[in-house]
N, C-alpha and C positions, 0 to 999 in steps of 0.2 A: 462147610468144614474144609473142602478142598482149597477154597480161596485162602483160608487161614494157613493151611499147611504150606502153600506155595508163596505166602507173603503178599498175596494180591489184595487182601482186605486192607492192609495198612497202606498200600499204594493208592487204592481207591479212596480211602479217607483223605490222603494227602492231596489227591486230585480235586476232591470236593472242596477242601480248604482253599486250594489255589484258585478254583473257579469263583469262590466267594470273594477272595481278595481281588480277583480280576474285575468282577462286577462292581465292587466298591470303588476301585480306581477309575473305572469307566464313568461311574456317576460323578466322581470328583472332577474328572476331566471335562465332562459335559457342563458341570456347574461353572468351572473356571472359564470355559469358552463362552458361555452365556454372559458371564461377568465382563470378560474382555470385549465382547461385542457391544455391550451396553456402554462400556467406557469409551470405546472408539467412536461410537455414534455421538456420545456427549461431547467428545473432543472436537469432532467435525462441526457439530452445531455451534460450539463455543468459538471456533475459528471464524465462522461466518458472522458471529456477533461482534467480534473484536473491532472490525473496521468501523462499525456504526457507533461503538461505545468509546473509542479512544479519545475523540475530541471532547465528548461529554465529561469523561474522567478528568482530563486536563483542566477543563473549565471549573469543575467542582473543587479540584485540588487548589487551584488558584484562589477560589473564593474562600476556602477554609483558611489558607495562609493569610489572606487579607483580613478575615475576621479575627484571627489570632494575633494580628499585628497591632501595635499601638499607633502606627502611622495612619494618617487620614486616608480613607479609601478613595481611589480615583477610578473612573470608568471611561470607556471609549465614548466619544461624542456621537458615534454612529458607526455602523458597518454596512458594507454593500458588496454584493457579488457581481463582478463585471464580466461581460461577454461582448465579443464582436465590436460593434461601433461604439459601445459605451467605453470599452478599453481605449479605443482610438481617441475618444473625446478627452478622457482623463489624462492620457499621455500628452496630448496636444497642450493642455493647460500647464502641465508640469514643464514641458519643453519651452513654453513661452516665458517662464519666470526668469527674471534677471535681477541681479542685485550687485552690491559692491564686491570687489575681490575678497575671497574667503568669507563670504556672507551666507552661502548656501551649503548645507550639509547633506551629503548622500552617503548612506552606509548600508552594506549588506550584512545583516546581523544573523549569526548562526546560534550556537549554544550559549556563548558568553556575551554579555552586553559590554561593548568597549567603553572605556572611561570617557572618551570624547562624546560618544552618543548619550551616555547617562548625563553628562554635564549640559549638553545642548537641549535635551528634553526636560531636564530638571525633575520636578515632582512627577512628571508623566513618563519618565524613563522606564518604570516598571511595566507600563502598557506596551512599550516596544518589546520588552523581554517576553511578555505574554504572547505577542503576535509572532515572535520569531519561530522559524527562520523567515525573515522578511526583509524588504528593502525599505529603509526608514529615510524620510526626507523632512527637513525643517530648515528654517532660516533664522538669522540672528535677531530678527524683529518678531518672530513668532507668528508671522502671517500664514505660513504653511506648516502643518504638523500632521503627518500621516505615516502609516506603515502599509506596505502592499506585499501580500504573499503571492509570489510570481510562479508561473508554471515551469519556467526554465531558468532558475536562479544562477547567478555567477558565484565565484568564490568570494568569501567574506572580504570586505574592504571598507575603508573610511576615507571620504574625500570632502575637503572644503574647497569651494570654487565660487565663481560668480553666477553659476547656474547649477541645475541638478544634473548629475552625471549618470546617465543610464542608457542602455541599449534597448531599442524596441523589440529585439528578438527575445529578450527575457520575458516578454508579455504576450507576444502573438506570433503565429506561424509565419515564417519568412523564408524565401528561397526554396531550394529543392531538398526534400527529406522523405524518409520512410517512417511510417507510424504503425506499430504492431500492437495487437491485443492478444494476450496469452492467458488462457485459463486451463485448468487441468483436462478439460474435454472440448475446448474450443480454441480456434486460432483464426485471426484475420490480420491482413497487412495491406496497406495502401501506400502509394507514393503521391506526394503533394508538391505543388508549387504554390507556396503561400497557403491560402485557404482553398485553392482549387485542387480537387482530387484528380489525378491523372490515370490511376489504375487501382484495382482492388482485387484481392483473392482471399479465400478462407476455406476452412473445413472444420468439421466436427469429428471427434473420435469417440469410440465406444469404450467409456471408462466406467467401471462399476461404481455405484453410489454407496449409500450406507449399507452396512452388513446387517442382514436380518437373521433371526434365529433359525437354525436348521440349515440343510444344504452344506456349503463349504464350511470347513473349520475356520476360525478367526485367522489363524496364522496363514492358511492357504489363501484366504480372501485378501489379506493385506499384501501378500506376495504377488498375487495376480494383479491387483490394482496398481501396486508400485511399478510392475513391469509395463502395464498399459500406459501409465503416465510417462514413464521413461521413453517409450516408443513415440508417444504423442509429442514430447518435448524435442525428440530428435527430428521429427518432421518439421516442427516449428523452426528449429535452427537451420535446417536445409532451406526453408522458404526465406528466412531472414538473410542468410548468406547469399542467396540468389538475387537480392535487391540490386537496383541500379544506383540509387541515391546513397551517398556516403554517410550523411547524417542519419541517425536512427533514434527514435523515441519508442520506449516499450512501456506499456501499461497493462494492468490486469490483476490477477490473483496475487496477493501480497507474498504468499509462501513460495512463489515461483520466480519473482522478479530478480532475485539474486543470481539466477542462472544467466541473466542477460545484462547485468549491470556493467560489466567491463566493456561491452560493445556499444552501449547506449549513451547518448548525450544526456538523457535524463530518464528516470523511471518514476512511476506513480501508481499506487494501488487504486483501482476503480471497481465499481460494482456492476459494470455493464454486463448484461446477460441477453439471451435471445439468439436469433440467427446471426451468423458471423458478420454480415455486412451491416445489419441494423445495430448490432452491439458495438461495432467499430465506430459508427457515427455517434452513438451515445458517449463512447469513451473519448473520442476526439473533442467533443463539446465539453466534457467534464475536465479533461486535461488542460485545455486552453482556457482556463478560468482564473481570474485574478480576484483575490479577496482584499477589499479595501477596508482599513481600520482608520477612522478619524481619531487622532490622538489628542 
């Protein structure tokens, strides 16, 4: 009765109602955090699958377009992945080719297939477009017909001459340069003279992986992880800026390459993992790879 006279009974009821509302909101927040954690984990897993699936998607899309087209389907005569001495051998054969003036076509093809290239390859011009970006070579007699996906491509161009116009540095490591591997938790850099490694350094950073239920809230987890990655990238930049070689190539995690694109001669996503030095060796091998398409 005293509580009612003093109005405390009504206040206690209000407090009980607010406590119920609080518990309800807490349950909603926990459910939302779990949902976000699962979504982030799925996103991270999806990003890892993107690199492996992109080439396959392009191949399937090209196949669908060909099946839907009334035009006769054409296929590559063969494909080959070239490394080391095999690259040297193929380039030597192309370099030895001679013909009449304006008889050999060399073209760096990017997004759009130039009209001169389409006319030179005729019915097989669509294959060059499928291989692009690539260096396309052919002659007016049709003795040579190929497209090469180069690790260090030049700007797009089209050239008719008495031989094939290309630089060996588009295909293989030459001169003094630095080569860096950047992932969100790993970094390695080495300086080379051609294929000879002169120095190497690297480190790993403690960056949180997938978020699990419980512990940190999802928002706090993402904030901490972003800060760790930012600190890691700052260390990477410091190591890259301290290099002696002027030329720089950067490979690694696709989502991070844009951070270094302005400074690098070329960038490329690679899947190299493991300890820094071993991962760098794998990345170097993967980067300096040429894909040959026989058109």
